[in-house]
C-alpha positions in Angstrom: 82.8 174.7 95.4 82.7 172.2 98.0 84.1 170.2 94.9 86.0 172.2 93.7 87.8 172.5 96.8 88.2 168.8 97.3 90.2 168.7 93.9 92.3 171.5 95.3 96.3 171.4 94.3 98.7 174.1 95.0 101.2 175.7 93.6 104.2 176.6 96.0 105.6 179.7 94.1 108.0 180.8 97.1 111.6 179.9 96.0 111.0 180.4 92.5 111.1 183.9 93.2 114.7 184.2 93.4 115.6 181.7 91.0 119.5 182.8 91.1 119.8 182.2 94.4 117.9 177.8 94.6 121.3 176.2 94.1 122.8 178.9 97.4 119.8 178.5 99.1 120.0 174.6 98.4 123.2 173.9 100.0 122.6 176.5 102.9 119.7 174.9 103.7 121.0 171.6 103.7 123.6 171.6 105.6 121.7 173.7 108.1 120.0 170.7 108.3 122.2 168.2 109.3 123.7 170.3 111.7 119.9 171.3 113.5 119.5 167.2 113.4 123.1 166.4 114.9 123.0 169.2 117.2 119.8 167.9 118.8 120.6 164.3 117.8 123.8 164.7 120.5 121.3 166.4 123.3 118.8 163.6 123.1 121.6 162.2 123.4 123.9 163.2 126.0 120.5 163.7 128.4 118.9 160.0 128.1 122.0 158.1 128.6 123.9 160.3 131.1 122.1 159.6 134.7 123.6 163.3 135.9 121.4 165.1 133.5 118.5 163.1 134.8 116.8 166.3 136.2 113.1 168.3 135.0 115.7 171.0 133.1 117.3 168.2 130.9 114.0 166.5 130.7 112.0 169.4 129.0 116.0 170.4 126.8 115.1 166.5 125.5 111.7 167.7 124.5 112.2 171.4 123.2 115.0 169.4 121.1 112.6 166.7 119.8 110.3 168.9 119.4 112.3 171.2 117.5 113.7 168.4 115.3 110.6 167.3 114.7 109.2 170.5 113.2 112.2 170.6 111.2 111.6 167.8 109.1 108.3 168.8 108.7 109.2 172.2 106.5 112.6 171.2 105.3 113.1 167.9 103.2 110.0 169.0 101.1 111.7 172.8 101.0 114.8 170.7 99.5 113.0 169.1 97.6 111.3 171.7 95.6 114.4 173.8 95.1 115.6 171.2 93.1 112.3 170.8 91.2 110.6 171.9 88.4 107.4 172.5 89.7 106.2 172.3 93.7 102.8 171.4 94.1 101.4 170.1 97.2 97.5 168.9 97.2 94.9 170.3 99.5 95.6 167.3 101.8 99.2 167.7 102.0 99.2 171.1 102.2 96.1 170.8 105.8 98.6 168.1 106.8 102.0 169.9 106.8 100.5 172.6 108.3 98.7 171.3 111.4 102.0 169.0 111.6 104.4 172.6 111.6 101.7 174.6 113.5 101.2 172.0 116.8 105.5 171.6 116.8 105.7 175.4 116.7 103.1 175.8 119.8 104.3 173.1 121.9 108.0 174.3 121.8 106.3 177.8 123.0 104.6 176.0 126.0 107.3 174.0 126.7 109.7 177.3 127.0 107.0 178.7 129.4 107.1 174.9 131.3 111.2 175.9 131.6 111.3 179.2 132.7 108.1 177.7 135.5 111.3 174.8 136.7 113.7 178.0 137.1 111.8 179.5 139.1 110.8 176.9 140.8 114.9 176.2 141.3 115.6 179.7 142.8 113.0 180.2 144.2 112.3 176.8 146.2 115.5 174.8 145.8 115.6 172.6 149.1 112.1 171.3 148.0 112.6 171.9 144.0 113.1 167.1 144.2 109.6 167.7 145.2 107.8 170.3 144.0 108.8 168.9 140.3 108.1 165.7 140.5 108.7 162.8 137.1 105.4 163.2 136.9 104.2 166.8 137.1 107.0 167.2 134.6 105.6 164.4 131.9 102.0 166.5 132.6 103.7 169.7 132.1 105.2 168.0 128.5 101.6 166.0 127.9 100.0 169.7 128.4 102.1 171.6 126.3 101.8 168.6 123.1 97.5 168.8 123.6 96.9 171.9 123.6 99.7 173.2 120.9 97.0 170.4 118.9 93.9 171.8 120.0 94.9 175.5 118.9 96.5 174.4 115.9 93.7 172.6 114.5 91.4 175.0 115.1 93.4 177.1 113.2 94.2 175.2 110.2 89.5 173.5 110.6 89.1 177.2 110.2 91.4 177.9 107.3 90.8 175.1 105.3 86.5 175.1 105.8 86.8 177.2 102.9 86.3 177.3 99.7 89.3 178.0 97.3 88.6 179.1 94.1 90.6 181.3 93.1 94.7 181.3 92.2 96.0 178.5 92.7 99.6 179.5 94.1 101.1 179.8 97.6 103.5 182.9 97.5 105.7 181.0 100.3 108.0 178.1 100.2 105.3 175.9 102.7 102.1 176.2 103.9 101.3 178.7 105.8 98.5 180.2 107.4 98.9 184.0 105.8 99.5 182.4 102.4 97.1 179.6 102.3 94.0 181.5 103.4 94.2 185.0 101.8 94.0 182.2 98.5 90.4 181.8 100.2 87.4 183.5 98.3 85.2 183.2 101.1 88.1 184.9 103.8 86.2 186.8 106.0 87.0 189.5 109.3 85.2 186.9 111.4 87.7 184.3 109.8 91.2 186.5 110.8 90.1 187.6 113.8 89.2 183.5 114.6 93.1 183.3 113.3 94.8 186.3 115.3 92.7 185.0 118.2 94.2 181.5 118.3 97.6 182.7 117.3 98.1 185.4 120.1 97.0 182.3 122.4 100.1 180.4 121.3 102.4 183.9 121.3 101.9 186.0 123.8 99.5 183.4 126.5 103.1 181.3 126.4 105.2 184.4 126.7 103.1 185.9 129.6 103.5 182.8 131.4 107.5 183.7 130.8 107.8 186.6 132.0 105.7 186.2 135.1 108.2 183.4 136.3 111.3 185.9 135.2 109.6 188.6 137.2 109.5 186.3 140.1 113.3 185.2 139.7 114.5 188.2 139.5 112.3 189.8 142.9 114.3 186.0 144.4 117.5 186.8 143.2 118.1 190.4 144.0 117.7 189.8 147.7 120.7 187.3 147.2 122.9 188.5 150.2 125.8 187.2 147.8 126.9 187.9 144.7 128.2 185.1 143.7 124.8 183.6 144.3 123.2 186.0 141.9 125.5 185.9 139.1 125.0 181.6 139.4 121.0 182.1 139.2 121.0 184.5 136.2 123.6 182.2 134.0 121.4 179.5 134.8 118.3 181.6 132.9 120.5 183.5 130.2 121.1 180.8 127.7 116.9 180.7 128.0 115.8 184.4 127.8 118.1 183.9 124.7 116.5 181.6 123.1 112.8 182.6 123.6 113.7 186.2 122.5 115.0 184.9 119.1 112.2 182.6 119.1 109.2 185.3 119.5 111.0 187.8 118.0 110.4 185.8 114.9 107.8 184.6 114.8 105.7 187.8 116.6 106.8 189.4 113.5 105.4 186.9 111.5 102.0 185.6 113.6 100.7 188.8 114.3 101.4 191.8 112.1 98.7 192.7 109.6 99.0 190.5 106.3 98.7 191.7 102.7 100.3 190.6 99.2 102.9 192.9 99.4 104.6 191.6 102.6 104.8 188.2 100.8 108.5 187.9 100.2 109.8 190.0 103.5 107.3 187.5 105.5 108.8 184.4 103.3 113.0 185.5 104.3 111.4 186.0 107.9 110.2 182.1 107.8 113.6 180.6 106.9 115.2 182.1 109.4 112.3 180.8 112.1 112.2 177.2 110.2 115.8 177.0 109.7 117.8 179.6 111.9 116.5 179.4 115.1 116.5 175.3 115.3 120.3 175.7 114.3 121.4 178.7 117.3 118.4 176.4 120.1 121.1 173.5 120.2 124.5 176.6 120.4 123.2 178.8 122.3 120.6 176.8 125.5 122.8 173.7 125.5 125.8 173.4 123.7 127.4 176.1 125.5 126.1 174.1 129.1 129.0 172.6 130.5 126.8 169.4 132.3 125.9 168.8 128.6 129.6 169.5 127.4 130.8 166.9 129.6 128.4 164.3 129.3 128.8 164.9 125.7 132.7 163.6 125.9 132.4 161.1 128.2 129.4 159.8 125.3 131.9 160.1 122.4 135.1 158.8 124.6 132.8 155.3 125.8 132.4 155.3 122.0 135.9 155.1 120.8 137.4 152.8 123.2 
C-alpha cells in the first residue's frame, strides 16, 4: 500500500467539468493575475521607496501584499497551464508541496491581518507611545511569528493528509490540491483525521478572527469615548478598509474550510475557491491600499520620478 502511494499521480479534474468555459476562464484568470501582480508589486515598491510609508501599518501591508502575491503564484500559473492542456496530471510530491505552500501563505495572511488589527488598536488607544510600542523589532517579530505559526499548522495538516494511503480514485475534483478533495481520495481517512484537520484549520481561521474581533472591541470602546466627531470619523476611517478585507477574506475561507464536506459539494467549493484564490487577492490592494491617500500620493511621486 505504501509503495503504491509513493508512486501516486493525481488528475486535477476541476475545469474539465466546464469545457465550454475554459477559454473564457483562461482570459479572466490571466488578466486577473497580471492585475494582482502589478497592484501588489506597486504597493511593495511604493512602501519600500517612500520614507513617509515606513510605518508599522505599511510594513504589515507590504508583508500582506507579498504573502498574497506568493499565494497566487503557487496556484494561478498551474491553473492557467491546466486550462490550455489536455491532461492535468500532478504527482504526489508536487501536490503535497502545493498544498503546504498555499496553506502556509493563506494562514500567514490571517495572522498578518490579526497583527494589523493590533497595530490599529495600539495607534488609537495609545497614540503618544505608539512608536515606542510598535518598534521595527516588534513588527518583525510579529511578522515572523505569523509565518512560522502558519507554516507549522500547515505542515500538520499536510502530514495528516499525505500520511494516508491513496488506493482508490486518483481524480481530484478541483483545480489545485486543496485539503478536502485530496483527503476524500484516501482509503484510510477516518473521523480522527477529519477532526485533526478541522481543529488545525479552525486554529488559523477562528483563532486569528477572535484576535481581530477582540482588537476591534477595544478600538470601538476607545473611539466612542472620543469627544470630537471628527476624531471618531478619522479613527473609524483608518479601520474601515481593514474590516472590509477581513470580512471578504474570512467569509469565503470559512465557508470552504469549516463546513462539512461531501462529494456533492465539490463544484460549489471549487467555484468558491476561484473567488478566494483570484478575486480576494485582486480586491485587497484596491480596497485596502490603492484607495489610501498616502499610498496614492507615493505612487504618483514614483511614477513622475520614473518619467523624468
